[in-house]
SELUM-470864 format. One record per residue: x, y negated, z of N, C-alpha, C, O in turn. Coordinates in steps of 0.05 Angstrom, whole numbers, plus 5000, padded with zeros to 4 digits. Layout:
# SELUM-470864
XYZXYZXYZXYZ...
# end
This chain:
# SELUM-470864
763418024188763918164163766418064149767017824151767918234135770318144121769617934100767417934089771517764094771017544076770317644048768517544035771717854038771217954011768418064009767218043987767318184030764618294030762618064028760618084013763017854043761217624042761217494014759117434004763617464003763817333977762517513956761217413937762917773958761717963939758717953939757417943918757517953963754617933966753617673954751617663939754917453960754117183951754217163921752317063908756317273909756617253880754517433866753317343846754117673876752117843864749317723866747817723846748617613889746017483893745817243874743817203861747917083874747816833858747516893828745916763814749017083818749017143789746417283780745517243758745317443798743017603790740317493798738217593789740217293815737617183824735917083801733517123801737216933783735616813761736016943734734516883716737917123732738017283708735917513710735417603732734817603687732617803689733718083693733118273678735318123715736518383720736118483748737118693755734618333765733818413792736118393812737818563814736118173827738018133848737618323872739518423883735118373878734518543901735518823896736618953914735318923871736319193865739319203868740319403879740719003859743619003862744518993891746419123898743118843907743818823936743119093950744519173968740919223942740319483954742319693946743119863962743219683920745119873910747919843922749520033924748619593929751419533937752419713959754519843955751019743982752119914003752020213995753820364003750020293980749820573973751920663953752920883954752720483934754620553914757520503922759320623911757920323942760620253950761420363977763820373983759520433993760120524020760420294040760920334063760020044031760119814048757719804066755619914059757919684090755719664108753519484097754119294082751019544104748819374096749219094108749819064131748818894091749318614100747418514121748018334136745018624122743018544142741418294132742218164113739218244146737318024137738517744140737817574123740317694159741417424162742917344137742617124127744617524127746217464103744417444079744917274061742317604078740417594055739117314054738917194033738317214078737016954079739016734070738316554055741516754079743516564072744016564041744316344029744116804029744516824001742216683985742616553965739716723995737416603982737416303986736516153968738416204008738615914012740515793991739915583980742715923986744615833966743415813938743715623924741916023931740716023904738415823903737815713881737015773925734915573926736015303920734915143905738215233933739514973928740314953898740014733887741315163887742115153859739815093840740114923822737615233843735315193825734114923829733114793810734014823854732914553859734614343845733514163833737214363847739014163835738914183805738813973791738914423794738914453765736314343753736414213732734114393765731514313755730414073771728014043774732213903781731313683798729213503785727313423800729313423760727213263749724413393752722513253758724213653747721713793750720913813780718613773787722913863797722313883826721313613836719413603852722713403828721813133836719013073827717412953842718313153803715613113792713613253809711413153816714213513817712413663833712113543861709913533872714213433872714113303899712313053898710912993917712512923875710812683872707812753870706112583873707313013866704513103865703113113891700613113892704613133913703313153940701512913945699112963952702412663944700612443949698312423928696112343934698912513903696912513882694612703890692212633887695312943899693313133906691713043930689213073931693112923950691712813973689612603966687612573979690212453945688312243936686312343915684612193905686412603910684512723891685212683862683512733844687612583856688412533828689712793817692112793811688113003814689213263807689813303778691013493770688913113761689413133732692012983724692612983700693412863742695912733735698112943733698013153745700212893716702313093712703613193738704013433741704313013757705513113782703713303797704513513807701113233799699213393814698813663800698613873813698613653774698113903759700414093762700014333766702913993761705214163765705314283793705814523796704714113813704714213840702614433844703114643856700214383834698014573837698614843824698215053836699714833799700215093785702415253800702415493800704415113811706515253826705315383852706115603859703515243865702315353889700615593882700715803895699015563860697315793852699016033845698316263852701215983831702916203822704316353845705216573842704416213868705816333891703916503909704916683923701416443908699516583926699516883923699617023943699316993898699317283896701717423908701417633921704117313904706517453914706617443944707617623957705617223956705517203985703617413997704317554016701317433986699317633995700417913991700218084010701517973968702518233962704918293980705318523990706618093985708918134003708118204031709418374044706018074041705018144068704018434069704418574088702618514048701618784047703918984047703919184061705918934030708219104028709619124055710519344063709818904069711318894094709719044116710919204131707118994118705419114139705119414135704819564154705019504109704619784104707119944102707120194101709419804102712019944099712820014071714820154067711219924051711819984023714519874015715919983998715219644026717819514019720219694025722119684010720019854046722220034053721920294037723920414029719520384033719020634019720120623990721120823980719820393978720620363950723620313946724520293923725120293967728020233965729520493959731220583975729020613936730420853928731720813901730820653885733820963895735320933870733621013846733920893825731821203849730121283826728021073820727421013797726820953841724920733837726320503822725220393803728620433832730120213819730820273790730520113773731620523786732320613759730020593740730320483718727720693748725320683731724420403726723620333704724520233747723619953744725519803725724619653708728119853728730119733710729419803681729319633663728920053676728520163649725820063638725719943616723620103652720920043642720619743638719619663616721319583658720819293655722819163637722318943626725119293633727019193614726019223585726119043569724919463580723719523553721319343548720919243526719719293570717419123567718318833560717018713543720418733572721418473566722218453537721618263523723618663527724518663499722018663480722018513461720118833486717718863469716218593467715418513445715818463490714418213490716017993477714917833462718617983482720417783471720417793441720517583427720218033429720318053400717617983387717617933363715417993402712817953390711317703398709217643387712317563418710917333429710917103409712617083391708916923412708716693394710816483399711916373380711416433424713616253432713215963421715015863408711015843427710415573418709715383440709915143437708715483464707615313484709815193502712015303504709214963514711014823532709814813561707514873565711514743580710714743608708314553613706614613630708214333599706114133604703314233597701314093604703114463583700414573577699814813594697814963589701414863615700915083633698315033649698114833663696415223647693815183660693715323686695515483693691615273702691215413727690915713723691915873739689515783702689216073695691916193689692516413698693616053673696316153667697816203693699116403696697616003711699116023736698216263753699916403764695616323754694716553769695716813756696516993770695516833730696517073716699417113720700417333725701016893718703916913723704416983752706417133758702716893770703116963798702717263802704017383819700817383787700317673789702717823777703518033788703817723755706217843744708417833765709918033769708717603779710817563798710617763822712617853832708117823829707718013852708818293845709618433863708818363819709918623811712918643818713918863822714218413820717118413826717818513854720118543860715818553870716318663897717318953895718419063914716819083872718019343866720919303860721619173841722719413876725619373872726519463844725719683834728019293831729019363804727319223782728219223759725019103790723318973770724618713760724618663736725618553778726718283773724518073773722818083755724617893792722617683794722717503769720717443757725217423763725417253739724717403714723417293696725517653712725017813688722017853683721117823661720517913704717617973700716017713696714117713681716817493708715417243703716117123676714417003663718617163667719317083639717717253619716717143600717417513625715817683608712917583606711817563585711817513629709117413630708817143615706817103601710816973619710616713605710916743575709616603560712716923566712916973537710317083526709417013505709117273542706617393533704417173531702617203514704616963547702616743546703316553524701816353520705416593509706016433485708116213490708416043472709416203513711415993518714016063504714616293500715515853497718115893484720016033504719516043528722216133493724216273511725216093533725316163556726015843525727115663545724915573565725515543589722515523555720415443572719515673591718715623614719615913581718916143598720916163621720116213644723516123615725516123636725215893655725415923679724515663644724115423661721815473680722015403704719515573670717215633687718015833709717315803732719416043701720216253720721916133742721616203765723815963735725615853755724115663774724615663798722315503763720715333781718915493799718515423823717815713789716215893806717916013828716816083849720516043824722216173844722515993869723016103891722215733866722715553889720815603912721715663934718115583908716315633930716415933939716015993962717016113920717216393927719616443946719316583966721916333939724216373956723816233983724616344003722516003983721915864008720116044026720616064050718116164014716216324029717616574040717316644063719016714022720316964031722616904051723017064070724116694046726216614064725216544092726416614112722916394092721716324118720816564133721216594157719516754119718617004131720917164143720717264165723117174127725417324137726717184161727717304179726816914159728016764181726516794207727716784229723816824205722216854229723017104245722917124269723917314229724817564242727417524257728117694273728817304251731417264263731317094288733317054301728916984294728716804317729516954343728617174348731216824358732116944383734817084379736117144399735617134355738217264350740417064345739916824344742817154343745116984338745516964307745317154293746216724298746716674270749716614267750616414277751216784253754116734249754516504230754216544206755216274240755516034224757516064201757115984179759816184208761916224188760916394165761216314142759816624171758916814150756716684133756816704109754716564146752516454130753416224113752416184091755216064123756215834108757715924083757415814061759316134086760816244063758916354042759216304018756916494051755016614032753316404018752916423994752416204033750915984020752515843999751515793977755015784005756715643986757315803961757015693938758016053964758716213940756216293924756316303900754016353938751516413923750516173908749416203886750815933919750115693905751715663880750615613858754415683882756115653859755515863837755415793814755216103845754716323825751916283812751716313788749916203828747216163817747115923798745815943777748515713805748515473787749915543761749015453740752115683762753515773738751715943721751615913696750416143733748616323718746416163705745716223682745215973719743115813707744115653683742815643662746415523686747515363664748015543639747315463617749215773643749815953621747316063608747016053583745416153624743016273613741416073597740516123575740915833609739315633595740615533570739215473550743215523569744615443545744515663524744015603500744915913532744916133513742216183501742016283478740116113515737416163505736715993481734816043467738315783476737915623452738715773427737815703405740415983430741316133406740916433408740916563388740616533433740316823436737616893448736216733459736817143444734417253456735117373484737317343494733217513495733617653521734817933517735118083537735418003492736318283487738818363502738918593512740918193506743218273521742518363550743618553560740618223562739818303589738218563589738518723607736718603567735218853565737119093562736719303574739119063546741119273542742419343569742719583575743219143584744319183610742419343628743219533642739919253628737919383645737519673638737319853655737319733612736820003603739220183610738820403620741620083605744020243612744220303642744720523651743720083658743820123687741620303697742020473714739220263686736920433693737420723688736920893705738520793664739021063657741221183675741021413684743221023681745321113699744321173727745021373739742620993737741521033764739621273765739621423785738121323744736421553743738021813743737322013756740221803728742022043727743122103754743322333763744021883768745121923795743022013815743422193831740621883813738521943831737522233829737122363850737122323805736022593802738122813805737423053808740622733803742722933808743322963838744523163846742422763853742822773882745722743890746622833912747322613873750222583878750822363899753022363910748822193904749221983925746922003944744722103938747421913969745421943990743421723991743121584011741921673969739821473969737121603977735121473978
# end
């Protein structure tokens, strides 16, 4: 693939993976709106690897705490902070894994890849984020996240399998609804992304076994998606100290309306 195409994919994936605007929707729309060839699963996996590295490094203290939970859980010390964090992240990941398998086996994942579905998801879940953000209590912190909270957030996360929903956007919405602060909602969402990206990336990588992996292309995508994702994380987490999620909602609504207009006019071959 041409260098500019690889860099474009990596930057789009990196910037939108953790912002509440749906990275999958942007990657689906890219070939349809630009005429560029579909990047294929290998490049998708590489882009997710880059964003995975970014979120692990940015939230390393929390990641390290969760990793320390493994021996605690094995010894039955489930009420310690490391074990509790590890357990809630595992619980939050189960629903999306089960739903993802259903989507893949039934073909729903391909059926829903349409411009109108993306447009409606952008619009509806963007408005939902705004509504919840304006009315939530916003007082709770990560250390009071319960197993029940984790399961509910996991169910919210499973909804993100609908293209255009945004995994980060819907989990942030769920965390705000549960009373967490804006920054803590984003923090919870980002930590939930780590096992989810690992699971989805592993599943996608299994489909590539036996095929050839272009080292040059994947290396470029990993590097640029990492840089873009880390920058997006830094900016979003800093801005949340003074701003709400409204700017992202405005973007989602405008993009959603535009996609619906294009989809129902039939001006593009989606």
